[in-house]
C-alpha positions, 0 to 999 in steps of 0.5 A: 895328537892321538892318532884316529886309526888307533883310537879306532882300534882302542874302541873296537877292542873295548867293545869286544871286551878285550885288552886294548892294543897298545904295541902299535909298532908290532902291528905297524909295517916298516914304512909307517903304513897302518892297519885297516881299522875298518877290516882288521887286516893290513894287506902287506906287513912286513913281520918283524923278525925279532919276535915270536908269533906269540909275542915272545922274543926270538931265542938265540938258536930259534929262527922266525920260520920254526916259530911260525911253524911252532905257532900254527901247530900249537907247539913252543919253537924248536931250536933251529939246527944252526951250528953252535958257532953260528951266533945269530944277529942282534934283534936291532939289527935285523933288517931282513926278512926270512926268504919266502921261498924256503919258509912260509910267513905269518903276519899278524892280523885282527880276529873277528873278535878284536884280538891279534892272530897270525895268518899264513901267507905265501908272498911269492908269486912261484908259490902262488902258482904252485897252489893254483890249479894247472890250466888244461891247455897247460897241463894237457900236453900235445893240444898245441899241435893238432893230432895227425892222421896216419898216412892212407895207403892205396885207393882213392885216399891214397892217390888224393894224398899223393897228388896234394903232397899230403895237403888232403888227408882223409886218413886210411879206410876201413880196410887199411885200419883192419891191417893196422889193427892186425899188425898191432895184434901181431906186434904185441909186446910178450912176457915170456916164451910161447909155442905154437904146434902146428899139426894134422892127421892128413899130409898134404893139405898145408901144414909146412906151408901154413908153418912157413907163411905164418912165421915169416908174418910173424918175422915181418911185423914183430920186433923179435925174431921168431923161431920155427923147428921142424920135428916132422919124423918123416923127413920134414921140409921145412927148411926148404920150404922156407929157404928154397930146395937149391939154398938149402942144399948148398947150406950147412946140413946141420939138423936137430939131431947135430943140435941135439949131440951138442946142446949141452955145449950151447950157452948163447945165441951165438952157439945156437946160431951154428945149428940154425938157417935163416929165411929173412928174420925168421930163424929155423931148425931143420928136421932130420932127413936121414929115415934112419934116425928121423923117426927117433926123436923122443918127447925128452928130446924134445923138451930139452930143445924146447927149453933151449929155445925159450932161453932166446926166443919168445915165439917158436913155431913147431912143425908137427908132421902128421898124426899125433901119436909119434915119439915126440907128440907128448912132449909137443903137446906138453909144452905147446901154449895153442894149436893150429890144426890144418885142414883141407876143403876135401871131405877127408881132410876136414874129417881128419881135422875133426877128429884131431880135435876129438882126439885131443879133448878125449887125451887130456888136452881139452884146453889145447882143443878148445882154443885151437885155431882151424886152418883150411887151405884150399890147395887142390882147389876143390870142385864146385861140388864141395860144399865150402860153407858146410865145411867151415860150419862143421868145424867152426863150432869146435875150435876157438877161431876158423880162417881160410886160406884161398888157393894160391900157386905160391903155396900149392907148388909145394916148393919156395913159399915167399910172402912176395909171390902170394896174393894178397888174399893169402898174405891177409889170411897168414896175418889173421892166423898169426894175430890169432896165435898171439892173442892165444898167448896169455 
């Protein structure tokens, strides 16, 4: 008795004007299940590995996967790269289908016009998952656990966090967020080596204390140790302010002059460390204390030291002393990436700071003057007759940033400068200066 499904397929082919399909076994599953005559498709058909998608028998060195790929591209199947010695099994004995994980498989269907065609299929679950879009909750890491708020420090938020054992965490307040932002700016990773010169036209207004305070702040927040160079021609006391006079006198007396004498033999950080002093993570080069030779540092000699330092330190501070015309100053300004101009609230100190910026702008250092950071230190605690706001306004328009350091005995005494004994407001000012300095490294 004729198969009804076979008759339906033939009738469908005749209506479409196509040749009748007589090789029913080519469109039949291995278990005998037939295609759906109404839809013209078979949900799951095991391909016949003994023939190519175009109906031709597989050649001796042609695999099913190669033939299927070639049929899609409209080209004849190319021989597989199987060694000549490897003989394929007879088509009559082939009973397994190529591994779907190795290649796509073509299965036969009926086209809309009734003609047979081959469509691509990925019968494996792994392939289906690979092609499907990844849900957001899987593709976005970190959503399984809620983001933890930073721990608040100090104030009501910090007390509440401590009392509740961390169960109530309101997060940091505005002040702490500002402190964290300053720390982030200071610790920014740098590519290369940078140098900041700290100078003034008047002594005793906080230049060296600013160098030490900012240097210690950089050392506290940066991952790499900074270096401070005493290039003051007038027997600078940078190292004494960082270490304390007693410790410095007991330490090795090597100075910038000793470093210059042996600079050709220094080829490592270990060798350089013999000429350095250390205040925690702040590394310092002491200035010459002998008055007869302290003013002998030339611009070329300073540039040699700066080149050596740039090989081992990403941030360097140079304490320049007073004035802008001594021998080494042209080399310092030539190698400086930005400047800190020290000033005071005394009328004379403010005028000298403005004169310094005008001198720089008129002698080829317009960029340094425009991007300078003016630091006003209330070292002498001027009387109420001095209009501090007027002085700040007088200087702020001719520089990139103006930062005020409040009066602090830890700075005004002219002795050891250590962050532990400074007022919170003073430490905050040094953090602002350090952040502004690193911001200028571009």
